[in-house]
Residue frames as qw, qx, qy, qz and C-alpha x, y, z in Angstrom:
[[0.227, -0.772, 0.304, -0.510, -0.41, 6.00, -5.96],
 [0.459, 0.171, -0.810, 0.322, 1.70, 4.13, -3.41],
 [0.643, -0.618, -0.421, -0.166, -0.03, 2.89, -0.28],
 [0.296, -0.833, 0.330, -0.330, 0.99, 4.18, 3.14],
 [0.452, 0.350, -0.785, 0.239, 3.90, 2.27, 4.70],
 [0.635, -0.376, -0.664, 0.116, 3.60, 0.14, 7.79],
 [0.320, -0.131, -0.409, 0.844, 4.97, 2.92, 9.98],
 [0.254, -0.160, -0.127, -0.945, 2.18, 5.24, 8.86],
 [0.648, -0.340, -0.573, -0.369, -0.40, 2.57, 9.63],
 [0.570, -0.254, -0.616, 0.481, 1.14, 2.12, 13.09],
 [0.074, -0.022, -0.217, 0.973, 0.88, 5.86, 13.77],
 [0.462, -0.257, -0.365, -0.766, -2.75, 5.80, 12.64],
 [0.680, -0.342, -0.648, -0.017, -3.49, 2.98, 15.05],
 [0.420, -0.176, -0.492, 0.742, -1.74, 4.79, 17.90],
 [0.135, -0.108, -0.007, -0.985, -3.68, 7.97, 17.23],
 [0.600, -0.310, -0.481, -0.560, -6.99, 6.11, 17.13],
 [0.656, -0.273, -0.663, 0.237, -6.19, 4.20, 20.30],
 [0.320, -0.182, -0.404, 0.838, -5.26, 7.32, 22.29],
 [0.124, 0.092, -0.001, -0.988, -7.58, 9.98, 20.86],
 [0.501, -0.146, -0.524, -0.673, -10.63, 8.19, 19.50],
 [0.207, -0.012, 0.809, -0.550, -12.53, 7.43, 22.69],
 [0.035, 0.433, 0.885, 0.167, -15.93, 5.72, 22.46],
 [0.114, -0.531, -0.337, -0.769, -18.88, 7.96, 21.75],
 [0.587, -0.681, -0.412, -0.147, -20.52, 7.37, 25.12],
 [0.650, -0.369, -0.225, 0.625, -17.35, 8.26, 27.00],
 [0.253, 0.126, 0.124, 0.951, -17.04, 11.61, 25.17],
 [0.378, -0.322, -0.190, -0.847, -20.78, 12.38, 25.54],
 [0.072, -0.064, -0.913, 0.396, -21.91, 10.97, 28.90],
 [0.390, 0.247, 0.370, -0.806, -25.32, 12.68, 28.66],
 [0.539, 0.198, -0.537, -0.618, -26.39, 10.74, 25.59],
 [0.843, -0.129, 0.287, -0.436, -28.53, 7.66, 25.83],
 [0.784, 0.398, -0.475, -0.049, -26.12, 5.48, 23.83],
 [0.861, -0.496, 0.107, 0.046, -24.59, 2.78, 26.05],
 [0.107, -0.768, 0.615, 0.141, -20.87, 2.49, 26.54],
 [0.780, 0.316, -0.514, -0.164, -19.45, -0.35, 24.43],
 [0.896, -0.430, 0.102, -0.039, -18.61, -3.44, 26.38],
 [0.799, -0.147, 0.264, 0.521, -15.28, -3.80, 24.61],
 [0.167, 0.925, -0.064, -0.334, -13.89, -0.41, 23.55],
 [0.318, -0.513, 0.668, 0.436, -10.72, -2.04, 22.26],
 [0.525, 0.304, 0.764, 0.219, -12.75, -3.98, 19.71],
 [0.337, 0.888, 0.301, -0.083, -14.22, -0.79, 18.21],
 [0.102, -0.851, 0.381, 0.347, -10.78, 0.79, 18.06],
 [0.465, -0.209, 0.785, 0.351, -9.41, -2.31, 16.35],
 [0.506, 0.588, 0.623, 0.098, -12.25, -2.21, 13.80],
 [0.183, 0.963, 0.015, -0.199, -11.47, 1.43, 13.06],
 [0.298, -0.651, 0.593, 0.368, -7.78, 0.59, 12.71],
 [0.535, 0.101, 0.788, 0.287, -8.51, -2.24, 10.28],
 [0.425, 0.796, 0.431, -0.017, -10.71, 0.08, 8.23],
 [0.058, 0.959, -0.173, -0.217, -8.01, 2.75, 8.00],
 [0.553, -0.417, 0.610, 0.384, -5.18, 0.41, 7.03],
 [0.308, 0.512, -0.510, -0.619, -4.07, 0.22, 3.39],
 [0.084, -0.042, 0.987, 0.128, -4.70, -3.54, 3.34],
 [0.349, 0.499, 0.684, -0.401, -8.42, -2.99, 3.74],
 [0.398, 0.727, -0.029, -0.559, -8.60, -0.55, 0.84],
 [0.086, 0.444, -0.792, -0.410, -6.33, -2.71, -1.30],
 [0.232, 0.168, 0.958, -0.026, -8.70, -5.63, -0.88],
 [0.386, 0.665, 0.459, -0.444, -11.66, -3.47, -1.81],
 [0.248, 0.703, -0.345, -0.570, -9.86, -2.07, -4.85],
 [0.172, 0.360, -0.858, -0.323, -8.76, -5.45, -6.25],
 [0.553, 0.110, 0.719, -0.407, -12.04, -7.22, -5.57],
 [0.712, 0.545, 0.051, -0.439, -13.30, -7.08, -9.16],
 [0.838, 0.009, 0.474, 0.269, -12.07, -9.66, -11.70],
 [0.565, 0.803, 0.122, 0.147, -11.43, -7.07, -14.43],
 [0.105, -0.933, 0.344, 0.017, -8.37, -5.38, -12.90],
 [0.624, -0.415, 0.627, 0.212, -6.08, -8.46, -12.64],
 [0.730, 0.424, 0.481, 0.235, -6.83, -9.38, -16.27],
 [0.300, 0.948, 0.005, 0.111, -5.96, -5.86, -17.38],
 [0.350, -0.803, 0.472, 0.102, -2.68, -6.02, -15.46],
 [0.753, -0.050, 0.602, 0.261, -1.76, -9.24, -17.28],
 [0.584, 0.707, 0.314, 0.244, -2.44, -7.58, -20.64],
 [0.015, 0.983, -0.177, 0.050, -0.43, -4.51, -19.62],
 [0.590, -0.570, 0.538, 0.193, 2.50, -6.65, -18.46],
 [0.738, 0.214, 0.551, 0.326, 2.62, -8.56, -21.74],
 [0.378, 0.898, 0.163, 0.154, 2.33, -5.29, -23.65],
 [0.219, -0.907, 0.352, 0.074, 5.38, -3.88, -21.84],
 [0.696, -0.289, 0.605, 0.257, 7.39, -7.07, -22.46],
 [0.672, 0.464, 0.487, 0.309, 6.64, -7.16, -26.19],
 [0.205, 0.974, 0.017, 0.091, 7.25, -3.41, -26.64],
 [0.409, -0.772, 0.458, 0.165, 10.62, -3.71, -24.88],
 [0.705, -0.054, 0.635, 0.312, 11.60, -6.67, -27.06],
 [0.536, 0.747, 0.350, 0.180, 10.42, -4.86, -30.19],
 [0.041, 0.983, -0.177, 0.017, 12.56, -1.83, -29.43],
 [0.613, -0.519, 0.540, 0.252, 15.53, -4.06, -28.65],
 [0.702, 0.299, 0.540, 0.354, 15.37, -5.30, -32.24],
 [0.316, 0.909, 0.180, 0.203, 15.03, -1.75, -33.55],
 [0.319, -0.884, 0.312, 0.141, 18.10, -0.74, -31.55],
 [0.625, -0.361, 0.620, 0.310, 20.30, -3.53, -32.88],
 [0.706, 0.507, 0.461, 0.178, 19.20, -3.78, -36.52],
 [0.316, 0.943, -0.070, 0.074, 20.65, -0.40, -37.58],
 [0.419, -0.716, 0.538, 0.151, 23.93, -1.39, -35.93],
 [0.734, 0.089, 0.616, 0.271, 24.13, -4.23, -38.43],
 [0.491, 0.830, 0.226, 0.137, 23.51, -1.65, -41.15],
 [0.136, -0.925, 0.340, 0.103, 26.52, 0.29, -39.86],
 [0.582, -0.373, 0.682, 0.239, 28.69, -2.81, -40.18],
 [0.684, 0.462, 0.530, 0.192, 27.29, -3.55, -43.65],
 [0.299, 0.953, 0.022, 0.030, 28.14, -0.03, -44.79],
 [0.235, -0.822, 0.510, 0.096, 31.72, -0.55, -43.56],
 [0.877, 0.009, 0.455, 0.152, 32.27, -3.88, -45.36],
 [0.120, -0.576, 0.525, 0.614, 35.17, -3.60, -47.74],
 [0.726, 0.468, -0.210, -0.458, 34.51, -4.35, -51.43],
 [0.569, 0.372, -0.731, -0.057, 35.12, -7.99, -52.21],
 [0.111, -0.179, 0.851, -0.481, 34.42, -9.27, -48.66],
 [0.587, -0.149, -0.509, -0.612, 31.49, -11.41, -49.75],
 [0.537, -0.207, -0.793, 0.197, 31.70, -13.84, -46.80],
 [0.132, -0.202, -0.502, 0.830, 31.43, -11.08, -44.21],
 [0.347, 0.020, -0.164, -0.923, 28.65, -9.42, -46.15],
 [0.601, -0.177, -0.681, -0.379, 26.62, -12.62, -46.38],
 [0.414, -0.236, -0.752, 0.455, 27.05, -13.26, -42.66],
 [0.041, 0.188, 0.307, -0.932, 25.80, -9.78, -41.77],
 [0.460, -0.026, -0.386, -0.799, 22.92, -10.04, -44.21],
 [0.543, -0.225, -0.805, -0.073, 21.85, -13.35, -42.68],
 [0.249, -0.277, -0.624, 0.687, 21.89, -11.78, -39.21],
 [0.188, 0.131, 0.026, -0.973, 19.93, -8.75, -40.40],
 [0.508, -0.117, -0.593, -0.614, 17.25, -10.80, -42.16],
 [0.496, -0.296, -0.800, 0.163, 16.70, -13.06, -39.15],
 [0.156, -0.276, -0.470, 0.824, 16.55, -10.10, -36.79],
 [0.288, 0.022, -0.219, -0.932, 14.11, -8.28, -39.06],
 [0.553, -0.239, -0.703, -0.377, 11.74, -11.25, -39.11],
 [0.453, -0.327, -0.716, 0.417, 11.97, -11.69, -35.35],
 [0.041, -0.176, -0.245, 0.953, 11.44, -7.97, -34.70],
 [0.408, -0.108, -0.411, -0.808, 8.36, -7.97, -36.92],
 [0.563, -0.310, -0.762, -0.084, 6.92, -10.93, -35.00],
 [0.331, -0.321, -0.567, 0.683, 7.42, -8.98, -31.76],
 [0.093, 0.025, -0.047, -0.994, 5.82, -5.81, -33.14],
 [0.418, -0.302, -0.644, -0.565, 2.51, -7.52, -33.95],
 [0.517, -0.536, -0.655, 0.128, 1.53, -8.55, -30.37],
 [0.298, -0.234, -0.278, 0.883, 2.98, -5.30, -28.98],
 [0.200, -0.067, -0.236, -0.949, 0.61, -3.22, -31.11],
 [0.505, -0.348, -0.691, -0.383, -2.31, -5.62, -30.66],
 [0.483, -0.435, -0.636, 0.416, -2.04, -5.60, -26.86],
 [0.122, -0.164, -0.138, 0.969, -1.79, -1.81, -26.85],
 [0.355, -0.188, -0.430, -0.809, -4.99, -1.58, -28.88],
 [0.539, -0.398, -0.742, -0.027, -6.63, -4.02, -26.47],
 [0.338, -0.355, -0.485, 0.724, -5.75, -1.78, -23.51],
 [0.062, 0.100, -0.081, -0.990, -7.07, 1.28, -25.33],
 [0.486, -0.106, -0.454, -0.739, -10.24, -0.06, -26.94],
 [0.609, -0.255, -0.748, -0.064, -11.00, -2.99, -24.62],
 [0.492, -0.443, -0.559, 0.500, -10.22, -1.56, -21.18],
 [0.006, -0.932, -0.306, -0.194, -10.66, 2.12, -22.02],
 [0.583, -0.491, -0.004, 0.648, -7.20, 3.30, -20.98],
 [0.261, -0.143, 0.275, 0.914, -6.71, 6.85, -22.21],
 [0.028, -0.573, -0.651, -0.497, -10.34, 7.43, -23.12],
 [0.272, -0.836, -0.451, 0.155, -12.28, 10.47, -21.95],
 [0.135, 0.944, -0.066, 0.294, -11.26, 14.09, -21.36],
 [0.392, -0.823, 0.409, -0.053, -7.82, 14.91, -20.03],
 [0.821, -0.158, 0.505, 0.214, -6.07, 12.13, -21.94],
 [0.504, 0.832, -0.160, -0.166, -4.45, 14.03, -24.78],
 [0.269, -0.629, 0.717, 0.133, -1.19, 12.26, -23.94],
 [0.705, 0.105, 0.701, 0.025, -2.61, 9.09, -25.50],
 [0.620, 0.763, 0.172, -0.058, -3.18, 10.79, -28.85],
 [0.096, 0.864, -0.490, -0.072, 0.43, 12.00, -28.80],
 [0.514, -0.355, 0.780, 0.031, 1.57, 8.48, -27.92],
 [0.755, 0.408, 0.512, -0.034, -0.41, 7.00, -30.82],
 [0.451, 0.878, -0.142, -0.073, 1.24, 9.47, -33.18],
 [0.143, -0.711, 0.688, 0.035, 4.65, 8.38, -31.91],
 [0.697, -0.026, 0.716, -0.032, 3.69, 4.71, -32.33],
 [0.706, 0.675, 0.206, -0.052, 2.89, 5.46, -35.98],
 [0.198, 0.871, -0.449, -0.026, 6.38, 6.97, -36.30],
 [0.472, -0.430, 0.769, -0.018, 7.86, 3.81, -34.77],
 [0.775, 0.322, 0.542, -0.036, 5.97, 1.70, -37.30],
 [0.523, 0.848, -0.079, -0.040, 7.28, 3.95, -40.06],
 [0.111, -0.754, 0.647, 0.014, 10.82, 3.51, -38.74],
 [0.682, -0.102, 0.724, -0.036, 10.29, -0.26, -38.70],
 [0.739, 0.601, 0.304, -0.025, 9.16, -0.13, -42.33],
 [0.261, 0.903, -0.338, -0.043, 12.17, 2.04, -43.23],
 [0.422, -0.525, 0.738, 0.040, 14.48, -0.60, -41.75],
 [0.760, 0.229, 0.608, 0.013, 12.90, -3.18, -44.05],
 [0.559, 0.828, 0.040, -0.025, 13.40, -0.94, -47.08],
 [0.015, -0.839, 0.544, 0.028, 17.05, -0.35, -46.19],
 [0.629, -0.264, 0.731, 0.020, 17.58, -4.07, -45.70],
 [0.768, 0.496, 0.405, 0.029, 16.23, -4.80, -49.18],
 [0.348, 0.912, -0.218, -0.007, 18.58, -2.17, -50.62],
 [0.314, -0.643, 0.697, 0.035, 21.52, -3.85, -48.91],
 [0.747, 0.064, 0.662, 0.006, 20.41, -7.19, -50.34],
 [0.664, 0.686, 0.275, 0.114, 20.28, -5.68, -53.82],
 [0.618, -0.184, 0.110, 0.757, 23.57, -3.82, -53.24],
 [0.182, 0.717, 0.343, 0.579, 21.90, -0.47, -53.90],
 [0.446, -0.842, -0.219, 0.211, 22.71, 1.20, -50.60],
 [0.526, 0.569, -0.066, 0.629, 24.88, 4.29, -51.08],
 [0.357, -0.880, 0.047, -0.311, 24.73, 5.86, -47.61],
 [0.334, 0.518, -0.653, 0.440, 27.75, 6.03, -45.31],
 [0.559, -0.276, -0.732, 0.275, 28.13, 4.33, -41.96],
 [0.083, -0.057, -0.365, 0.925, 27.89, 7.73, -40.23],
 [0.468, -0.157, -0.254, -0.832, 24.41, 8.21, -41.63],
 [0.706, -0.252, -0.640, -0.172, 23.33, 4.84, -40.21],
 [0.390, -0.114, -0.623, 0.669, 24.81, 5.77, -36.83],
 [0.206, 0.011, 0.166, -0.964, 22.55, 8.80, -36.69],
 [0.618, -0.130, -0.499, -0.594, 19.67, 6.72, -38.02],
 [0.566, -0.146, -0.784, 0.209, 20.22, 4.34, -35.11],
 [0.096, -0.056, -0.514, 0.850, 19.47, 7.11, -32.57],
 [0.399, -0.228, -0.294, -0.838, 15.90, 7.70, -33.76],
 [0.665, -0.379, -0.615, -0.193, 14.25, 4.80, -31.83],
 [0.440, -0.179, -0.558, 0.681, 16.00, 5.92, -28.65],
 [0.100, -0.017, 0.093, -0.991, 14.35, 9.34, -28.88],
 [0.556, -0.239, -0.478, -0.636, 10.99, 7.81, -29.77],
 [0.637, -0.306, -0.692, 0.147, 11.08, 5.42, -26.83],
 [0.265, -0.115, -0.429, 0.856, 12.08, 8.23, -24.46],
 [0.292, -0.106, -0.102, -0.945, 9.16, 10.38, -25.61],
 [0.639, -0.270, -0.600, -0.399, 6.68, 7.48, -25.32],
 [0.551, -0.257, -0.674, 0.420, 7.78, 6.58, -21.79],
 [0.070, -0.060, -0.281, 0.955, 7.50, 10.22, -20.66],
 [0.448, -0.173, -0.307, -0.822, 4.00, 10.48, -22.11],
 [0.680, -0.281, -0.655, -0.174, 2.81, 7.27, -20.47],
 [0.547, -0.270, -0.586, 0.534, 4.34, 7.89, -17.04],
 [0.138, -0.159, -0.223, 0.952, 4.19, 11.68, -16.65],
 [0.119, 0.683, 0.703, 0.162, 1.03, 12.31, -18.71],
 [0.245, -0.179, -0.086, 0.949, 1.91, 15.99, -19.21],
 [0.358, 0.154, -0.073, -0.918, -1.39, 16.83, -20.95]]
C-alpha cells in the first residue's frame, strides 16, 4: 500500500495544530496541569502520524530488506528467462523457412539457437531457485487465502514444460527431423506471452 503523500501529511499536521488542543485546555476542571509547551506535544503527535514514522517502524527488522533483495533478483532472472523463451522460437521460425541447400544459413541459425538455449537454461535455474526461496524460506504465499500461489506454481510447471519442448525441437532441427511449418512455430511462440501474462496477473492482482 502506498504511503500518504506529503500534502496529506501537511493536512494532518494542520488539523492537529488547530483542533487537537491540550487535554487541560479542553477539560479545565481536571487536575492535570497544562503543558508548558503545547506546540511540542502537537509536534510529537504530528511526527507520530506521519508516514515516515511508520515506515521506520515497518523496516526496522533485518529480515525485510534481505527478502526484498531476493525478490528483486528473482524478478530480474525471471524476466531474462522469458526473454530467451520469447526469442528462441523466432529462430525456429527462421530455421523452418530456410531453403533446401542453404547449409551456411542453417548452421548460423543453429549456432545462435544452441547458444541461446544454453544461456536461457542458465537463467532458468536461479529464477526457479529464488522463487522457491521466497516461498519456502520467507513464507510468501503460505497460509489461507493464497490460492493464487498454487495457480502460479502450476503455470511455472507449464513454463518449464515449454522450456523442455524448446530443447526437444532444437534437437530435431539439429537432426533435420523437423517437419512443422513456420506458421506452427509462430503460434508456438505466443505461448510464453500468455503464460507470463497469467503469472503477472496472479502475483499482482491475487484474484483468489
